[in-house]
Structures are given as C-alpha cells and as structure tokens.
C-alpha positions as CSV (number, residue, x, y, z in Angstrom):
1,M,-163.2,281.0,-59.7
2,N,-160.0,283.6,-60.2
3,P,-160.0,285.4,-63.4
4,I,-157.3,284.5,-66.1
5,K,-154.6,286.8,-66.1
6,V,-154.1,288.4,-69.6
7,M,-150.9,290.6,-70.7
8,V,-151.6,292.1,-74.0
9,N,-148.2,292.7,-75.9
10,G,-148.0,295.4,-78.5
11,L,-149.5,298.4,-76.5
12,P,-150.2,301.3,-77.3
13,G,-150.7,299.8,-80.8
14,N,-154.4,300.0,-82.4
15,M,-155.2,296.0,-82.4
16,S,-153.6,295.6,-79.1
17,T,-155.5,298.4,-77.5
18,Q,-158.6,297.2,-79.0
19,A,-158.2,293.4,-78.1
20,A,-157.0,295.0,-74.2
21,E,-160.5,296.7,-74.3
22,H,-162.6,293.9,-74.7
23,I,-160.3,291.8,-72.4
24,V,-161.2,294.9,-69.6
25,E,-164.8,294.3,-70.3
26,D,-164.6,290.6,-69.7
27,S,-165.4,289.2,-66.3
28,G,-163.7,286.4,-66.3
29,L,-160.6,287.9,-67.7
30,E,-158.1,290.5,-66.1
31,L,-155.6,292.8,-67.7
32,I,-152.0,292.9,-66.0
33,P,-150.7,296.2,-65.7
34,Y,-147.7,295.6,-67.9
35,A,-147.2,295.3,-71.7
36,L,-144.0,294.4,-74.0
37,T,-143.4,297.1,-76.4
38,G,-141.1,297.8,-79.1
39,P,-137.6,299.8,-78.5
40,E,-139.2,302.5,-81.0
41,I,-142.1,303.4,-78.5
42,E,-141.2,306.6,-76.4
43,A,-144.1,306.4,-73.7
44,T,-144.0,304.6,-70.8
45,E,-147.2,303.9,-70.1
46,T,-150.9,303.6,-71.7
47,K,-154.4,303.6,-70.5
48,I,-157.2,300.9,-71.1
49,G,-160.2,302.5,-70.1
50,P,-159.8,302.9,-66.1
51,E,-156.5,300.8,-66.4
52,V,-153.1,302.1,-66.7
53,V,-150.4,299.7,-68.2
54,R,-146.8,300.1,-67.9
55,L,-144.8,299.4,-71.2
56,I,-141.8,297.4,-70.8
57,K,-139.0,297.4,-73.4
58,P,-137.2,294.4,-74.7
59,E,-134.2,295.1,-72.4
60,E,-136.8,295.2,-69.3
61,R,-138.7,292.2,-70.1
62,Q,-137.0,289.5,-68.4
63,Q,-137.0,291.5,-65.1
64,M,-140.7,291.9,-65.4
65,I,-141.7,288.6,-66.4
66,E,-140.0,287.2,-63.1
67,S,-142.4,289.6,-60.9
68,I,-145.7,288.4,-62.3
69,K,-144.5,284.3,-62.5
70,G,-145.5,284.0,-59.1
71,A,-149.0,285.6,-59.5
72,E,-151.7,283.3,-58.5
73,G,-154.1,281.8,-61.3
74,M,-153.4,281.3,-65.1
75,V,-151.3,283.8,-67.0
76,I,-151.8,283.9,-70.9
77,C,-150.1,286.4,-73.3
78,V,-151.7,287.9,-76.1
79,D,-149.3,289.1,-79.1
80,Y,-150.3,292.1,-81.5
81,T,-146.8,293.4,-82.1
82,H,-144.6,293.5,-85.2
83,P,-143.9,290.7,-87.8
84,S,-140.2,291.0,-86.9
85,A,-140.9,290.3,-83.3
86,V,-142.8,287.3,-84.1
87,N,-140.3,284.4,-83.3
88,D,-137.9,285.9,-80.6
89,N,-141.4,286.8,-78.6
90,A,-142.5,283.1,-79.4
91,S,-139.2,281.8,-77.8
92,F,-139.6,284.2,-74.9
93,Y,-142.8,283.0,-74.0
94,C,-142.1,279.4,-74.4
95,E,-138.8,280.0,-72.1
96,N,-140.7,281.3,-69.4
97,G,-143.9,279.0,-69.5
98,L,-146.5,281.5,-71.0
99,P,-149.1,280.2,-73.0
100,F,-150.1,283.0,-75.8
101,V,-152.5,283.8,-78.3
102,M,-150.6,285.0,-81.4
103,G,-152.4,287.2,-83.7
104,T,-149.4,288.7,-85.2
105,T,-148.7,288.0,-88.6
106,G,-145.2,287.4,-90.5
107,G,-142.1,286.0,-88.9
108,D,-141.2,282.3,-89.8
109,R,-144.3,280.5,-89.1
110,T,-142.9,277.0,-89.5
111,N,-139.8,278.1,-86.7
112,L,-143.0,279.4,-84.7
113,V,-144.6,276.3,-84.5
114,E,-141.8,274.1,-84.1
115,T,-140.8,276.3,-80.7
116,V,-144.4,275.5,-79.1
117,A,-144.2,272.3,-80.1
118,K,-140.7,271.7,-78.4
119,S,-141.9,273.5,-75.1
120,D,-144.0,272.9,-72.1
121,I,-146.7,275.4,-73.2
122,A,-149.9,275.4,-75.5
123,A,-150.6,278.7,-78.0
124,V,-153.2,279.7,-80.1
125,I,-151.6,280.9,-83.5
126,A,-153.8,282.2,-86.1
127,P,-153.3,284.7,-88.9
128,N,-156.7,285.8,-88.5
129,M,-158.7,286.1,-85.4
130,G,-162.2,287.0,-86.9
131,K,-164.2,284.0,-86.6
132,Q,-166.5,284.5,-89.4
133,I,-163.6,285.1,-91.9
134,V,-161.8,281.9,-90.1
135,A,-164.9,280.1,-91.1
136,F,-165.2,281.0,-94.5
137,Q,-161.6,279.9,-94.6
138,A,-163.0,276.5,-93.5
139,M,-165.0,276.3,-96.3
140,M,-162.6,277.1,-98.9
141,E,-160.1,274.2,-97.4
142,Y,-163.3,271.9,-97.5
143,A,-163.5,272.5,-101.0
144,A,-160.0,272.1,-101.9
145,E,-159.8,268.8,-100.2
146,T,-163.1,267.8,-101.4
147,F,-163.3,269.3,-105.4
148,P,-159.2,269.2,-106.0
149,D,-158.4,271.0,-109.4
150,V,-162.0,272.2,-110.1
151,F,-161.0,275.7,-111.1
152,K,-158.0,274.1,-113.0
153,G,-157.4,276.4,-116.3
154,Y,-159.2,279.4,-114.5
155,G,-157.2,282.9,-113.9
156,L,-156.9,284.3,-110.3
157,E,-156.5,288.0,-108.9
158,V,-156.2,288.6,-105.5
159,K,-156.2,292.4,-104.3
160,E,-156.2,293.2,-100.4
161,S,-156.1,296.6,-98.3
162,H,-155.4,297.1,-94.8
163,Q,-154.5,300.3,-93.0
164,Q,-151.0,302.4,-94.0
165,G,-149.4,300.9,-90.7
166,K,-149.8,297.2,-91.5
167,A,-146.1,296.0,-92.6
168,D,-146.8,292.6,-94.2
169,T,-149.2,291.2,-96.7
170,S,-152.4,289.8,-95.2
171,G,-151.8,286.3,-93.5
172,T,-155.4,285.6,-94.8
173,A,-154.8,286.5,-98.2
174,K,-151.6,284.2,-98.1
175,A,-153.9,281.2,-96.8
176,M,-156.2,281.6,-99.4
177,I,-153.8,281.2,-101.9
178,G,-153.0,278.0,-100.6
179,Y,-156.8,276.6,-101.1
180,F,-156.7,278.1,-104.6
181,N,-153.7,276.4,-105.9
182,R,-155.3,273.2,-104.5
183,L,-158.1,273.9,-106.4
184,G,-156.1,274.0,-109.6
185,I,-154.9,277.8,-110.2
186,P,-151.1,278.2,-109.9
187,F,-151.1,281.7,-108.1
188,A,-147.8,282.9,-106.1
189,K,-147.9,285.0,-102.9
190,D,-145.7,287.9,-104.4
191,Q,-148.9,288.3,-107.1
192,I,-151.3,289.3,-104.6
193,R,-152.0,293.1,-105.0
194,M,-151.1,294.9,-101.7
195,E,-152.5,298.3,-101.3
196,R,-151.5,300.9,-98.3
197,D,-152.1,303.9,-99.6
198,P,-155.0,305.7,-98.1
199,E,-155.9,308.0,-101.0
200,V,-156.3,305.2,-103.3
201,Q,-158.0,303.1,-100.5
202,R,-160.7,306.0,-100.5
203,S,-160.7,307.0,-104.0
204,E,-160.3,303.8,-105.9
205,W,-161.5,301.1,-103.6
206,G,-164.3,302.8,-101.6
207,V,-163.0,302.4,-98.1
208,P,-165.0,304.8,-96.0
209,Q,-162.7,307.6,-94.6
210,E,-163.4,306.8,-90.9
211,Y,-162.1,303.0,-91.8
212,L,-158.8,304.1,-93.5
213,S,-156.8,303.7,-90.3
214,G,-158.4,300.3,-89.5
215,H,-159.8,297.9,-92.4
216,G,-159.3,294.7,-94.1
217,W,-160.8,294.3,-97.6
218,H,-159.9,291.2,-99.6
219,T,-161.1,290.3,-103.2
220,Y,-160.4,286.9,-104.9
221,S,-161.8,287.2,-108.5
222,L,-161.6,284.0,-111.0
223,L,-162.1,284.0,-114.8
224,S,-162.3,280.8,-116.9
225,E,-159.7,280.4,-119.6
226,D,-162.4,281.2,-122.3
227,N,-163.6,284.6,-120.2
228,T,-167.0,283.1,-120.2
229,V,-167.2,282.2,-116.5
230,F,-166.6,284.6,-113.5
231,F,-166.6,283.9,-109.8
232,Q,-165.8,286.5,-107.1
233,F,-165.3,286.0,-103.2
234,T,-165.2,289.3,-101.1
235,H,-165.1,290.1,-97.2
236,N,-164.6,293.6,-96.3
237,V,-164.1,294.5,-92.8
238,N,-164.2,297.7,-91.3
239,G,-162.4,298.4,-87.8
240,R,-161.0,295.9,-85.6
241,D,-163.9,294.8,-83.4
242,I,-164.2,291.3,-85.2
243,Y,-160.4,290.5,-84.4
244,A,-160.6,291.4,-80.9
245,K,-163.7,289.8,-79.9
246,G,-162.1,286.4,-81.9
247,T,-159.1,287.0,-79.4
248,V,-161.2,287.1,-76.4
249,D,-162.7,283.6,-77.3
250,A,-159.2,282.3,-78.3
251,I,-157.9,283.2,-74.7
252,H,-160.9,281.2,-73.1
253,Y,-160.5,278.2,-75.4
254,L,-156.6,278.2,-74.4
255,A,-157.1,278.6,-70.7
256,Q,-159.7,275.1,-71.3
257,K,-156.8,273.4,-73.0
258,I,-154.3,274.5,-70.2
259,D,-156.6,273.1,-67.6
260,Q,-156.5,269.9,-69.6
261,A,-152.6,269.8,-69.2
262,A,-152.2,270.4,-73.0
263,K,-148.4,270.9,-73.6
264,G,-146.3,271.5,-76.8
265,R,-149.7,272.1,-78.6
266,V,-150.6,274.7,-81.3
267,F,-154.5,275.4,-82.1
268,T,-155.9,277.4,-84.6
269,M,-159.0,279.3,-85.0
270,I,-160.6,276.5,-86.6
271,D,-160.0,274.5,-83.2
272,V,-161.6,277.5,-81.3
273,L,-164.6,277.7,-83.6
274,K,-165.1,273.9,-83.0
275,G,-164.5,274.0,-79.6
276,T,-162.5,270.6,-79.5
C-alpha cells in the first residue's frame, strides 16, 4: 500500500515543524519536499530530520502544485500557517483538489466551512488538535446540551497563556466560552484574559522557562453569585507534541474518509476521536 503523501504548510514555524517531524516518523505517511510559507520568510528551504523541504512563496504556489498533482497516491495538506492566511489557503486547497487538515486558528471560520462544503474535497478543521483537550471539550458540550443554565448566576473568569508568537486568542478558549454561555453564564470572547508576555508567564503564571516558547495554559474559574461556591477547570500543555500526534491521527482519519469518497465534508477532531 502506497504511503499517504503529506504537504505541511507553514514551515519553518514551530508547530508545522513538530507536525512534520511526526509525519516523517510514521511509516504510513510520506512528507512531500515542498511547503507553502509566508512572504516574510527569507529562507528557501528547511530540514525535517534527514529531509530537505523547499519553501514556496505565495507567488510560486500554483506552479509547485501543478508539479505534484500528478503524483501517485493520495496527497493531503496540513496547514499550520497564520490566521491571516486561513481563508485564502483553504480556497487554494479546494480549487486544486487538495484535502486538508487545518490546525491554524483564526480567519473567517464560517467562510472556511462554506468553502469546503461547496468543493469536491473533504477536510478536518479543528482549533485544537490535542485529542485529550478535545475530549474535555466534548464533555463540556455534553454538559451544555444536557444541563442548560445549570451555572446561571455564576461569574466566569477565563485566562489563557500561549507563546509570544501566537497572534490570536486561543480557538479552544473561544469554543469553551460557547459552552459556558449555554450553561447559563453570559461572557463575551473579548473578556478572555490573553497573556503573551514571557516574563509575566514565567513569574506570575509559573510556566517553566523551557516551555515559554511553546505552551498552552487555560484556566476557567466559576464563582457563585453569593461567593460561597467555586469551580475551576484547568488544562496546561507544555510543548507541542500533543497537537502533532493529533494531527497525524487526523491525517489518517481524513485518508479513510477520502477512500470512502467523502466530498464537501468538514470533519472535526470529535469525529477523529470517534473514528466514525
């Protein structure tokens, strides 16, 4: 059986690099030696283990894609680029018949889903590729559906800390706000406390020095109206390994769906976890 060919876009970024390293280690996957990158990147190539990957600027991408379209076997794109590139990249993938795993947050998410729905490809789109985090979100969604307004009257504080280079507010935190809203707590996304200062992260949050450049710490605190009851949910992730492993699972899941002739379908990490 031929390995699934994967193009990881966003290299030499940290998350895309980690995902690419896991892909190289997976015998069922083959890393394509090209990657779409931003116009601000000066390098022309990067190394992933023993593999040399050529970095393709936006003005070169169509020519590069034409050269790999005829390759034997399935080609899946993995996107860990920049929030500003999400919708343009998705349109590019759809126009060129490239199913994709979108791990980049931000962009117009409604437009993103609609773009795939109108296309002949399928995609896995998730603001968080960490399977255990996604499972926690699924539990919160179940609670929101089963016990609406159970926390009515409670106050909510949401804090999230990520590495300095993360441009947007955490997609996971935004999703969690939706669940808390349904649980009876009015809370807007712009009320999320977003921390990107390494010194504050180290001294006030306690993020280990070695993970200041790659972490995702979230805390959701709930306090009753009379201040007598307090709940707190926390998930702290150091490093990016959890997301890279989930990305590999998403690639294999999407490949199965493509074999089943899925078109115009958007799958989530919940679908990946369920395997259905």
